[in-house]
C-alpha positions in Angstrom: -7.8 3.0 41.0 -5.6 0.6 39.0 -2.9 2.0 36.8 -4.1 0.1 33.7 -5.8 -3.3 33.2 -3.5 -6.2 32.5 -5.6 -7.1 29.4 -5.3 -3.5 28.0 -1.6 -3.4 28.6 -1.1 -6.8 27.0 -3.0 -5.6 24.0 -0.6 -2.6 23.6 2.4 -4.9 23.9 0.9 -7.3 21.4 0.7 -4.5 18.9 4.4 -3.7 19.3 5.3 -7.4 19.1 3.3 -7.9 15.9 4.9 -4.8 14.3 8.3 -6.3 15.2 7.5 -9.8 14.0 6.2 -8.5 10.7 9.2 -6.3 10.0 10.8 -8.9 7.7 7.6 -9.0 5.7 8.1 -5.5 4.4 6.2 -3.9 7.3 8.2 -0.7 8.3 7.0 1.0 11.4 6.4 4.7 11.0 7.8 6.6 14.0 7.0 10.2 13.6 5.4 12.8 11.2 8.7 13.4 9.4 8.0 10.3 7.4 5.1 12.1 5.6 4.3 15.6 6.8 1.3 15.9 4.4 -0.5 12.9 5.8 0.9 12.6 9.4 1.3 15.0 12.3 2.7 14.7 15.8 0.7 15.3 18.9 1.4 15.1 22.6 0.0 11.7 22.8 1.6 10.2 19.7 1.3 10.0 15.9 -1.9 11.2 14.1 -3.1 10.4 10.6 -5.0 13.2 8.9 -8.5 12.4 7.8 -11.2 14.2 5.9 -13.2 14.9 9.0 -10.7 14.4 11.9 -7.2 13.3 12.7 -6.9 9.7 14.0 -4.4 8.3 16.5 -2.1 5.6 15.1 -0.3 3.7 17.8 1.1 1.2 15.3 1.1 2.3 11.7 3.5 1.1 9.0 4.2 1.1 5.3 4.0 -2.2 3.4 7.0 -1.9 1.2 6.1 -4.5 -1.5 5.1 -4.2 -5.2 1.5 -3.1 -5.7 1.1 -2.6 -9.5 -1.8 -0.4 -10.6 -2.5 0.5 -7.0 -1.5 3.0 -4.4 1.1 1.8 -1.9 -0.5 0.4 1.3 -0.3 1.7 4.8 -1.5 -0.6 7.5 -3.0 0.2 10.9 -2.4 -2.5 13.4 -4.7 -2.9 16.4 -4.5 -5.8 18.8 -6.9 -6.9 21.6 -5.8 -9.3 24.3 -8.8 -10.1 26.5 -11.0 -13.0 27.5 -14.0 -12.0 25.3 -14.2 -12.1 21.5 -13.9 -8.8 19.7 -17.3 -7.4 18.7 -18.9 -5.2 16.2 -17.9 -1.9 17.9 -14.2 -2.4 17.2 -14.8 -3.3 13.5 -17.0 -0.2 13.1 -14.3 2.0 14.6 -11.7 0.5 12.2 -14.0 1.1 9.2 -14.6 4.7 10.3 -10.9 5.4 10.6 -9.8 4.1 7.2 -12.9 5.5 5.4 -12.0 9.0 6.8 -8.2 8.8 6.1 -8.7 7.4 2.6 -10.9 10.4 1.7 -8.3 12.9 2.9 -6.7 14.7 0.0 -5.2 18.1 0.6 -2.5 20.2 -1.1 -2.5 23.0 1.5 0.7 21.6 3.2 2.6 21.5 -0.1 4.4 24.7 -1.0 6.2 23.3 -4.1 3.8 20.9 -5.7 0.2 21.2 -6.8 -0.6 17.6 -5.7 0.9 15.5 -2.9 4.0 13.7 -4.0 2.7 10.3 -2.9 -0.7 9.0 -1.8 -1.5 5.8 0.2 -4.3 3.3 0.5 -4.9 2.8 4.2 -5.9 -0.7 5.4 -6.7 -1.9 8.9 -5.7 -5.2 10.5 -7.4 -6.2 13.8 -5.7 -8.9 15.8 -7.5 -10.7 18.6 -6.3 -13.3 21.1 -9.8 -14.6 21.7 -11.4 -14.5 18.3 -14.3 -12.5 16.8 -18.0 -12.4 17.2 -20.1 -13.5 14.2 -21.5 -10.0 13.6 -18.0 -8.5 13.7 -16.9 -11.1 11.1 -19.7 -10.3 8.7 -19.1 -6.5 9.0 -15.4 -6.9 8.5 -15.8 -9.0 5.4 -18.2 -6.4 3.9 -16.0 -3.4 4.8 -12.6 -5.1 4.0 -11.2 -5.0 7.5 -8.7 -7.7 8.1 -9.4 -9.9 11.1 -6.5 -12.0 12.3 -7.4 -14.7 14.8 -4.6 -15.5 17.3 -6.8 -17.8 19.5 -5.4 -21.1 18.1 -2.7 -23.3 19.6 0.0 -22.0 17.2 -0.1 -18.6 18.8 -0.3 -19.6 22.4 3.5 -19.0 23.0 3.2 -15.5 21.6 0.2 -14.6 23.7 1.9 -16.1 26.8 5.1 -14.1 26.2 3.1 -10.9 25.9 0.9 -11.5 28.9 4.0 -12.4 31.1 5.8 -9.2 29.9 2.7 -7.1 30.7 2.5 -8.6 34.2 6.2 -7.9 34.8 6.2 -4.2 33.7 2.9 -3.6 35.5 4.5 -4.9 38.8 7.4 -2.5 38.2 5.0 0.4 37.9 3.3 -0.7 41.1 6.6 -1.0 42.9 7.5 2.5 41.7 4.2 3.9 43.1 3.2 5.4 39.8 -0.2 7.0 39.6 -0.5 6.6 35.8 1.1 4.0 33.6 3.7 5.3 31.1 2.4 3.7 28.0 4.5 5.8 25.5 7.7 5.2 27.5 7.1 1.5 27.5 6.4 1.4 23.7 9.6 3.4 23.0 11.6 1.0 25.2 10.3 -2.0 23.3 11.0 -0.4 19.9 14.5 0.5 21.0 15.1 -3.1 22.0 13.7 -4.3 18.7 16.0 -2.0 16.9 13.2 -0.2 15.1 13.9 3.3 16.6 16.4 5.8 15.2 19.3 6.6 17.5 18.2 10.1 18.1 14.7 9.0 19.1 16.0 6.4 21.4 17.9 9.0 23.4 15.1 11.5 23.5 13.1 11.5 26.8 9.5 10.8 26.2 7.2 13.2 28.0 4.9 11.3 30.4 1.2 12.1 30.5 0.9 12.0 34.2 2.7 13.7 37.2 5.1 10.7 37.6 8.5 10.6 36.1 7.8 7.2 34.6 9.8 4.0 35.2 13.6 3.9 35.8 15.3 3.8 32.4 17.7 0.9 33.4 14.8 -1.2 34.7 12.7 -0.6 31.6 15.6 -1.2 29.2 16.4 -4.5 30.9 12.8 -5.6 30.7 12.5 -4.6 27.0 15.6 -6.6 26.1 14.2 -9.7 27.8 10.9 -9.3 25.9 12.7 -8.9 22.6 14.8 -12.0 23.2 11.7 -14.0 24.1 9.9 -13.0 21.0 12.9 -14.1 18.9 13.0 -17.5 20.5 12.0 -20.5 18.3 9.3 -21.7 20.7 7.6 -18.2 20.6 7.5 -18.2 16.8 10.4 -16.0 15.7 8.4 -14.8 12.7 5.0 -14.0 11.4 4.4 -14.1 7.7 1.8 -11.9 6.0 -0.2 -13.7 3.4 -2.3 -11.9 0.8 -5.1 -14.2 -0.6 -7.5 -13.3 -3.4 -9.9 -12.0 -0.7 -10.4 -8.7 1.1 -8.3 -9.7 4.2 -4.8 -10.6 5.2 -3.6 -13.8 6.8 -1.0 -13.8 9.5 0.8 -17.2 9.2 3.1 -18.8 11.8 5.7 -21.2 10.5 6.7 -24.2 12.6 10.2 -23.6 11.3 11.2 -20.7 9.1 14.4 -22.5 8.2 12.5 -25.5 6.8 10.1 -23.2 4.9 13.0 -21.3 3.3 14.9 -24.5 2.6 11.9 -25.9 0.7 11.6 -22.7 -1.4 15.3 -22.8 -2.2 14.9 -26.4 -3.5 11.5 -26.3 -5.2 11.1 -22.6 -6.1 8.6 -20.0 -5.1 5.5 -21.5 -6.9 4.2 -24.1 -4.4 1.0 -26.2 -4.7 -0.3 -26.6 -1.1 -3.0 -28.4 0.9 -5.0 -26.7 3.6 -6.6 -28.5 6.6 -7.0 -28.4 10.4 -3.9 -28.7 12.5 -5.5 -30.2 15.6 -8.5 -32.1 16.6 -11.3 -30.2 18.3 -12.9 -26.8 17.9 -9.9 -24.5 18.8 -7.6 -25.7 16.0 -5.4 -23.9 13.6 -5.7 -24.0 9.8 -2.5 -25.3 8.4 -0.8 -25.1 5.0 1.5 -27.9 3.9 3.2 -28.6 0.6 1.6 -31.2 -1.6 5.0 -32.5 -2.7 6.1 -33.3 0.8 3.6 -32.6 3.6 6.3 -33.0 6.3 8.6 -30.4 4.7 7.1 -27.4 6.4 3.9 -26.2 8.1 2.3 -22.8 8.2 -0.5 -22.2 10.7 -3.1 -19.4 10.7 -6.4 -18.6 12.4 -9.4 -17.8 10.3 -12.7 -16.6 11.6 -15.5 -19.0 10.7 -17.5 -16.6 8.6 -14.5 -16.0 6.3 -13.5 -19.6 5.7 -15.9 -20.3 2.8 -14.7 -17.1 1.1 -11.1 -18.3 1.0 -11.2 -22.1 1.0 -14.2 -23.1 -1.1 -15.8 -22.3 -4.5 -19.5 -22.4 -5.6 -20.4 -25.4 -7.7 -21.3 -23.3 -10.7 -17.9 -21.7 -10.8 -16.2 -25.1 -10.5 -18.2 -26.4 -13.5 -17.3 -23.3 -15.5 -13.6 -23.7 -14.7 -13.7 -27.4 -15.6 -15.5 -26.7 -18.9 -12.7 -24.2 -19.8 -10.1 -26.8 -18.8 -8.7 -24.5 -16.2 -7.6 -25.0 -12.6 -9.4 -22.7 -10.3 -6.6 -22.1 -7.8 -6.7 -19.2 -5.4 -3.3 -17.8 -4.7 -1.9 -16.7 -1.3 1.0 -14.4 -2.0 3.7 -13.6 0.5 7.1 -11.8 0.4 10.3 -13.1 1.9 12.5 -10.1 1.9 12.0 -8.9 -1.7 11.1 -12.4 -3.1 7.5 -13.2 -4.1 6.3 -16.6 -3.1 2.9 -18.0 -4.2 1.0 -20.7 -2.4 -1.6 -22.3 -4.7 -4.6 -24.2 -3.3 -7.4 -26.2 -5.0 -10.6 -25.2 -3.2 -13.2 -27.7 -2.0 -16.8 -27.6 -3.1 -18.9 -25.1 -1.2 -21.8 -26.3 0.9 -25.1 -26.4 -1.1 -26.9 -24.5 1.7 -26.0 -22.4 4.7 -26.0 -24.2 8.1 -29.4 -24.4 9.8 -30.2 -22.5 13.0 -29.8 -25.8 15.0 -26.2 -26.2 13.6 -25.0 -22.8 14.6 -24.7 -21.7 18.3 -25.8 -18.2 19.1 -22.7 -16.0 19.1 -20.4 -18.7 17.9 -17.3 -17.4 16.3 -13.8 -18.5 15.5 -13.6 -21.4 18.0 -16.9 -23.1 17.1 -16.5 -26.3 15.2 -20.0 -26.2 13.7 -19.7 -22.7 12.1 -18.3 -24.0 8.8 -19.0 -26.7 6.2 -15.2 -26.8 5.7 -14.4 -27.6 9.4 -16.9 -30.4 9.3 -15.6 -31.9 6.1 -11.9 -31.3 5.9 -10.0 -33.9 7.9 -8.2 -32.7 11.1 -4.5 -33.2 11.3 -3.0 -33.5 14.8 0.2 -31.6 15.2 2.6 -34.5 15.6 5.7 -33.5 13.6 8.5 -31.6 15.3 11.8 -30.6 13.7 14.7 -32.0 15.7 17.0 -29.3 17.1 20.8 -29.5 16.8 21.9 -30.1 20.4 23.9 -27.2 22.0 26.5 -28.5 24.4 28.5 -26.0 26.5 31.4 -27.5 28.4 31.9 -26.9 32.1 28.3 -25.9 32.7 28.8 -25.8 36.4 30.9 -22.7 36.3 28.9 -19.5 36.7 29.6 -16.0 35.5 31.0 -13.7 38.2 28.6 -10.9 39.1 31.1 -8.2 38.1 31.4 -9.4 34.5 29.2 -7.7 32.0 28.9 -8.7 28.3 31.1 -11.1 26.4 34.3 -12.3 28.1 37.2 -14.2 26.5 35.8 -17.4 28.1 32.2 -17.1 26.9 33.5 -16.0 23.4 35.6 -19.2 23.3 32.6 -21.3 24.3 30.4 -19.6 21.6 33.0 -20.2 18.9 33.7 -23.8 20.0 30.0 -24.7 19.4 29.9 -22.8 16.1 33.1 -24.5 14.9 31.6 -27.9 15.7 28.0 -27.4 14.5 27.9 -24.2 12.4 31.3 -23.6 10.8 30.0 -21.2 8.2 28.5 -18.9 10.9 31.9 -19.1 12.8 33.6 -17.9 9.6 31.1 -15.0 9.2 31.6 -13.8 12.8 35.4 -13.9 12.6 35.3 -11.9 9.3 33.0 -9.3 10.8 35.2 -9.1 13.9 38.2 -8.4 11.7 36.3 -5.6 10.1 35.4 -3.7 13.3 32.2 -5.7 13.8 30.4 -5.2 10.4 29.9 -7.7 7.6 28.2 -6.6 4.3 25.5 -8.6 2.7 27.5 -9.3 -0.4 30.4 -10.7 1.7 28.0 -13.3 3.3 27.2 -14.7 -0.1 30.9 -15.0 -1.0 32.0 -16.5 2.3 29.1 -18.9 2.7 29.0 -19.8 -1.1 25.3 -19.1 -1.2 23.4 -19.0 -4.6 22.3 -15.4 -5.5 18.6 -16.1 -4.8 19.2 -17.5 -1.4 17.4 -15.5 1.4 19.4 -14.5 4.5 16.4 -14.5 6.8 17.1 -16.5 10.0 20.8 -16.6 9.5 21.6 -15.5 13.1 19.2 -18.0 14.7 21.8 -20.6 15.8 23.9 -17.9 17.4 20.8 -16.6 19.3 20.1 -20.1 20.6 23.6 -20.6 21.8 23.6 -17.2 23.5 20.2 -18.0 25.2 21.7 -21.2 26.5 24.6 -19.3 28.0 22.3 -16.8 29.6 20.1 -19.5 31.1 23.2 -21.1 32.6 24.2 -17.8 34.2 27.3 -17.5 32.1 26.2 -14.3 30.4 24.0 -11.4 31.7 20.5 -11.1 30.4 21.3 -7.7 28.8 24.2 -9.0 26.7 24.0 -8.2 23.0 23.5 -11.1 20.6 26.6 -12.1 18.7 25.4 -11.8 15.1 22.8 -9.2 14.5 20.9 -8.2 11.3 21.2 -4.6 10.1 19.0 -2.5 7.7 20.4 0.6 6.2 17.4 0.9 3.8 14.5 -1.2 2.5 13.3 -4.5 3.8 16.3 -6.7 3.1 19.2 -7.0 5.5 22.1 -4.9 4.2 24.7 -6.0 6.7 25.4 -8.0 9.9 27.1 -6.8 13.1 29.1 -8.3 15.9 29.0 -6.3 19.2 32.1 -4.4 20.3 32.6 -6.5 23.5 32.6 -9.7 21.5 35.0 -8.3 19.0 37.4 -7.3 21.8 37.0 -10.8 23.4 37.8 -12.5 20.1 40.9 -10.3 19.6 42.1 -11.2 23.1 41.3 -14.9 22.6 43.5 -15.1 19.5 43.6 -18.0 17.0 42.3 -20.6 16.4 39.0 -19.8 18.2 39.3 -16.1 18.0 41.0 -13.8 15.5 
């Protein structure tokens, strides 16, 4: 009997990857019941959320730390399916059953000091699918306010490929280790440790394995997890997902072509952005894309939207359009998103809704996300082939023929010099930040970044380490650094959703000290 199916394992890994990629959108992963003993409890197989009728397993559960005026703060269940068939009605029914039960749970029996729980939450459910959703699942999800996030479009292909490759690798390791059962919890913890979302004491605690096996070797699993984390942070994989909140009962997961370009546009034009929405590619399996009306080439956000939900978001009935026009108003739905703690609003002018639903001949039986004839909008909005690509600053490392000796681990004086040479030539501001952090035992506070880089106070720091990550990835690919090396400029979070500091690893600090000026310190 197989340990676990590759599709099921890829789904688990996709859940962890999504939680990591959403971390800069205010999604903070809940690790154990200590976060909220009144609503959560720990069991042998993981975290449980208390419901009115039963307790429900939550493999990936997080708080959305963003303003929610006149509403309870939101907790989000994340479930991901990575399989060849579309997600059907059963999964949506299960999601609705879970959130309906947990949202009705209200108990004071666990509180010894207060009559009422100190804080309550509104639970929501986001269901991600790599193959789209069946029509009946879409209809039920819209009625029950279950968010369906479609990852079947071209924009998410690198993410899905990375997850599937990671699942194959770790499954092969389990087979080589002759395990009888697959250590799912051990693998999840290893990934969270590599992502930096696990507290230090949790990372060093051995996770009990459900079967008779001892699990995978810790060093093998840690090396695999670091590779996965590095791949998910690569620009071609996506680096980021952005949660968008439209005026509709679901969430959008948007993928930027370039987060740097998106942030640069906001810095120049502000956070109120009129946008256009259309198809990103010809054919049925395209992405919806958002581009700014002021400069369509400035940035591009892609997202997948199940066909049954398109009209809800992107069109307006004719009578409502007339009423808005009579009142001399613009009927503009808003997609809100948060970059760190900054609210950004994307405003879109809807198109006229179809006068009638599609006939039976126009709709294939079982057609879902990837059927071009499921929507008036798909038939009438022009397709936009994905032609524009942002040019990358070339990274040139001298003496590429030299290879790292096998006994060297981590940053050496030579590789530190190569890193700083590229930074001095192409990214001098980052070079100054790293040197300052190295002089301060490897830590640089957020406030210091703004002073050294001369950034305006409202400038976001998201994506600041990306050039250093790309240079490091180039050195690893050339064999000049080991795959397990720590990245040179890492984001740190002491609290909240904004970066509070940045760190330089100890071995790089030591190498820069040994290197001396002008490249080192």
